[in-house]
C-alpha positions, 0 to 999 in steps of 0.5 A: 577111863572116865573120859566123857563121850563128846558129840560134835554138832557142827551144822555148817558142815552139812549145808552150803549156806547156814541161814538165820532161822529168824530173818533168813540171812547168812550166819557166820561162825562166832566161836565155840559154845560152852559144852552142854551135858546130856544124860544118857541111860548109863552115862553122861555125854557132852554136845559141842557146837559153834555159836553163830552170828547174823551180822547181815540181818537181825544181828542175833546170836544162835547156838548150834542146838537152838531148836529153831536153827535145828528145824531149819536144817534138812530132815536127814540132818536134824534127825541126827541130833541125839537129845532134847535140851533144857536151859542148862542140860538135856536128856537123850532120846533113849532116856525119854523113850524109857520115861514114856514106856515106863509111865505106861507100865506104872514106872513114873519119873521116880522109878526111872530116876532110880533106874538111871541112878542104878545104871550110872553108878553101876557103870562107874563101879565097873570102870572103877573095879576094872581100874583096881583089878588092873592095878591089882594084877600089876602089884601082885606080879611085882618083885620090887617095891613100888616107890610111887602111888597110883592116882585115885579113881575118885568118887562118882560125883567128883567134878574133877574126875568121873563127874557122874550126875543123875537128874532129879525126878522133878527134872525128868517129869518136866522133860517128859512133859516137854517131849509129850507136848512137842508131840501133841499135835501129831498125836491129836491128828492121828487120833482125830483120823480114827472112827468112833462107835461108843463112849464111856466115862471113867472116874477121876484118879489124876492130880489130887491135892490132899485127897481132893481131885482137881478134875472131876472125871476123865471122859473117854470116848472109844470104839472096840479097839481105839481110844478116840478122845480123852478129856479131863473135866472140871465139872459134871456138866455136859457142857465140858464134854459136848465141845470135844464130842462135837469135835469128834463128830466133825472129824468123822465127817471131815475124814470120810467116816459114817456116824456111829450106828450105836453108842454105849454108856454107863448112864445112857439116860443122862447122856442121851442129850449129849450123844444125840446132840453130837450125832443126830442120826442116832435119834432119827426114826426112833419109837417113843420110849413111852410106848414101851410103857403102854402110853399113847402120845398126847394129841390135841383135839381134831379141830385144834389149831393155834390162833396166831395173833401177829399184831398188838391190836389183835392181842389187845382185843383177845386179852381185854375180852379175857379180863372183862369178867374180872371188871364186872365181878370184883371177886372173880378170878380165873386160871391161865396156863402159860408157857414161853419159847425163845431162840437159842441165841436169845440171851434176854427175854422170850420170842413167843408167849403162849396162854391157854385160858381155863375159862374157855369151854372146850366147845365154845369160843370167846375169841376165834381160837380152837379148843381149848383156847390158846393165844400166841403173842410175838412178844419179841416184836413189841417195844412195850406190852399191850395194856390188856396183856400187861393187866393179865400178867400182873393181876393177882386174880389171874393165876399163871400156871405152868412148869418153870413159869417163874423163869418164863416171867423173869425173862419177860420182866428183863425184856420189859423192865419199864413195865414189869420191874416192880411187878409181882406175879401170881403163879402156880408151879405145876411141880409144886402143885403135884407135890402138894397133892402127893402125885410125885415126890419132891426129888422126882422130875417136874418136867412137863413131859414127866408130869404128863406121864404121871398125871395123864398116863400119856407121853408128850413128844419133846423134840429137841430139834423143834424146841432148840432152834432159831425159827421162833421169831420168823414172820411165819413160824413153821407149822411144826413149831406152832403145833409144838408150842400149842401142845405144850400149853395144852398139856399144862392145862390138862395136867393142872385140871387132872391134878386138881381132882386129887386132894392136897395131902396134909402138911405141917403149917404155921397154924398146926396146933401145939402138941402136934406130933411131928418128925424132923428131917435132916433136909427136905425129903431126907431122913428122919432125924428126930421126933417131937411135937410142936411147942406150946410157946412160940416166942419171937426168938429162941436160943438166939435164933429168930422164930418170927420172920416175915416168911412165917416158915419157922417153928419151935419143936420140942424134941423127945426122941433123937434118931440121928445125933450127928444131924445138924440144925442149920438155924442153930449156928455155933459161935465164931469163936468155937473151936469144936465144929463137927459139921462143915456148916458150923451148926450144932448137931442134935446130939450137942443140943441134947447134951446141953439141955440136961433134960430128956426133951429139948427145944429147937427152931426149924423150918416148916419144910423140914417137918412131917407128921409123925405117922408111926402109928400102926395103921398099916401101909401108909404109902404105896408107889405104883411101879410099872412092871411087865407081866405076861398075860396069856389067854390060856383058853383054846382059840377057835380060829385065827392067830392068837393075840400077841401078849402085851409088852407092858401091863400096869401092876403093883410089883409082886416081888418088891417090898414096900419102900417104907419101913412100916411095910417091911414084913420080913420075918427071919423066924419063918425063913430059918436055915440053921446050917452055915453054907458056903455057896460054891459047895451048896448041894443041889438039894439045899438049893431046891430048899431055898427055892421052895422057901421063896414060895412062902408068903408073909402068912406062912408056907404054901404047900407045893403042888404039881401045878408049879411045874405046869406053870413054869412049863407054860411060862417058858412055852409062851416065852419061847413064842415071844422069842421066835416072834417078838411083837416089838421086834421092829421097834427101835426105842433108842440107839444109846445103850446101857452097857450090860457090864454095868447093868449086872453090877447095878444090883447089889447082892451079898457075896455070901448068899448061896444063890447069888451065883445061880441068880447072876447066871440066870440073869446073864442067860436072859439078858444075853441069849445065844444066837439060835443059828450059831447055836444050832451050828455049834450043836451039830459040830459038838455032837459029831466031834465030841458026842455031846450036845450044846448044853453038855458042852456048855456045862463041861467047857463053857469057854469053848462055847462062848468063843464060838457062839455069839450072844444077842440082847433080845427086844423088850417084849422078851427081856422084861418078862424074862427078867421079872421071872428071874426076880420072882424066882430068886429075889426073896430066896433066903440064905441058908446061913442067916435066912436073909433074902438075896435082894435087900430093899436097896437091891429091889430098887436097883433091880427095878431100875434094871427092869426099866432100862430093859423095858425102854430098850437100853439093853436090847441089841439093834438089828444090823449092828454087829456086836460080835466080830469074827476072830478066826476059825478053829481046828474043827472048822467052827467060826470063832467070835470076839465080843465088842459089846458095850464099854467093857474094853474101857473098864478092863483097859484104860479104866483099869490103867487109870486106877492102877497106874495114874492113881498110884503115880498121882499123875499131873495133868501135864503128864496125862495130857497125851495119855492115849494109847491103842487098847486091845492092839499089840503095839510092836513099834515105838511111839514117835508118831511124827517119825512113823508118819514121815517114814510112811510118807517117804516109802510111799513117795519113793515106792518106784525106786525103793521097796518097803512101803508094804510094811506101812500099809495098815498105818493111818498117816495123819500127815495125809489129811487136813489138820484137825481142830480137836483138842485132847486131854485138857480142854478150855473151860466152856464159856457157859461155865465161865459165865455161870461161875464168874471166871475171867478168861485168860488174856495177857492182861490177866497173866500180868495181873495174876503172876503164877508159877510155871505149873499153874500158869500152864494149867490156866492156859490150857483151861483158858482161865485167868486162874487155874481151878485148884482146891483150897491149898492155903490157910487163908483159903481154908478159913474163907471156905469155912466162913462162907459155908456157914453163910451159904448153909443159913441162906439155903433156908432148910432146903437140905441142899447147900448151894455150892455153885453160889459159893463157887461164884462168890469164891471166884469173884474174889480170887487173888491168885495168891491165897485163892484160885478158881474153884468149881462146885465139884471141887468144893463138894469134894473138899467139904467131904474131906473135912 
């Protein structure tokens, strides 16, 4: 009963001559090969085949199941082979199909192994019971005693009898990897032939080690129906995503698709360069975003034109004239704005150098250049710098001013090492200059265009197509490039001159007197950790820490009040022998130092940039930061003639609703907003909601009386808003074609779920962000009145799903969105909760709400004319058109994103398991997943259409075999060269494989990443020790900047990785590992 099933595979019977797959010579039979066991769903069977010998050719032995031999057979023969084999065993196609489908439905190899064990043992038990039942029938009817015994049926795993076997989950996983990787080319080809419209990034939930992710994110690109590409990235850098996305763009052109008209992202501001780089058409003919802020473009004077100094003689003449006043007056000095540009391909040095001397008045010229003075030098032509230019660059009486000017001069130094290697430069970085004057905060952007916006209230066009190109070294530089370069250096000068009008803010210096009250920050620009005063005694060393250093950036502070006991003091390092380490940096905390002092006050050594003045004195609000909010400004007086003036899109003002950022400015008073009754928001009576909205009108000094004018004000507001909706002044403006998904915009504003008005706020915000299409609304309203005797609004209140399925929404332009959103904020933001009096918006919520307002103002939440967001989805019984929403990245969030969280995370899926984890989302997949077989069947039916029917069944199938093969890669892609160089990673090569022998999984991973060693978190004791020892060094080297240079640590780590104790790491892996400890 347990005789095994045998599958005879004798390929020489199916072909006239069986040829060697290696050399093409005739093979001859060479005896029976040992049978190969194959695991099926409920039993094992054995494949029996011949061995063959190539006597006339390469003299190799081939067994009948050799993959190369099978692939040399006719397709109709090789399709009959029932399994995929490993070295000693194999799995049937049925088991592999179960593995694949089970993995898609949260049933990994462990679950499939349990299923197989159940099926195999169940079959064994049924056969055993059948055998025993037969004996039972014989014995029960026997009238004479049986002199003999029946043979035992045996056990499940008895090798002499049933010989049952179920493989381990590890074996099943390896075989599934093998099958997936075999099908990967077909999957890549099929996916590459699909178009794309929008993009989304989802978080890492794959391949963690002790809670530390090996990959930083799973990047997903999809349209409304299909996942177009997925890439596991090791870093947050766009470099890892730009390659796959550029490959998508290339495939779209190759296979005849148009570029997408709109793209969606959860972070469009950061992803703009990435998306526009892959799809330049998205960035064409855009209205500058700065115009949405009421900013005008920075334009040079009408008579301004760059003077091109093409020869060294011209350069010498200009620079010698600039330096002449310094020779006449030993105390004289002057400023010069400096910038540089270079070709993208240039690795060292610069292509052109621009300077704008501040000594030249706008109306007079010392050299033949236009106002305000700019000289362009073709530096790349010079073997050595002209003497006068060299003097200008190295003179300590010439201040070189610009954004990133140190970087420009560093590149220049590497270009001319013989002249500049030992030289220093006197520079003024514009960002630091603005920070010192309180114009921007240190964490704000210091880019030139950002400074132009902050300081000059204008915007500086920064076209990447001009900035990043290969034309900076042409003999005749194009006029557009010259204008771009001239405008940059002009902007640098204007920003500096305008910023100079602001007085520097006070800061703690080495000369601040003893006793000065100070606050100690956790890191530069971070939280206040303690208060104290500058100590009277400033010794050379204190507590083993040097105080007197050449940079003069350390001071002793006497601490008398600790706010954050867990904050580390970077300079106070613990002894190496200490076992108590509360910080990864290996430094003492304020709490530890306070306990060790045994006194109320204690002294510490800290960096000057971690000190600010103690401003806790009640002197009112110390610091306000202007925000640009849109408010409606209407002319309420009657117009005597002509059309009324359109309301401005933007008005600079202090936000009425936003509380001050500093704690000193918080004027919340819970006693004034006291509601004693506890309220559950779904059941709040309308009267209570009205009371809450009444309370929202209270100001900081008490309640305002409610008069009848509020109704008229609201009526006026909505009247003007309706006018804007009907005729928006910016309806033709397209600020961006990269949109923020509204799903994420809603979730950006954190509000308490217990607040009574939370639901009303979300609904109001939704209805302003996504307005009903007026044409569809009128049509639905007429049908509802006719069929149901209800208006649109009445039907919406009683059956919202009915309305939503038949009435599409749209995102209005910024001129409508901004005042509408601001109105919602004003209505709900400070509304107190009936339970505890807390406002709906916390301080953090106001920040996020203003961020949403900025996104709306810049067009990220507005729809584009001509781009279909709602697709038709049939007609109902009443003749009304139904629609399906394809907006944003909701399909990613609800589909693949959810599956990654629920399934891959639960299974701790390996990279190999997810290398082809792609599927069609939102489409009912009613067939199997063997793409190669489907493609071949589709081809054969179409090719044979004149003799056999059935091709119509594949009319909607996209057959990748009918297109040129793609070069796209999915899943795990090679780490870009730029990241390899930056993190000191050696590329993969055969020499590297011999130098670093690895196990099978790690070897597979490094080959996919294109690295000599794979990127893996610290997994050994030696690696962990090395991590903590290096963290201490890097923390001290950061010099109190408040930011650990993990990239520096990763580079040092990779430079000494040995493939045994330590592998390659990225800065993101180190950050995650540091957090886990």
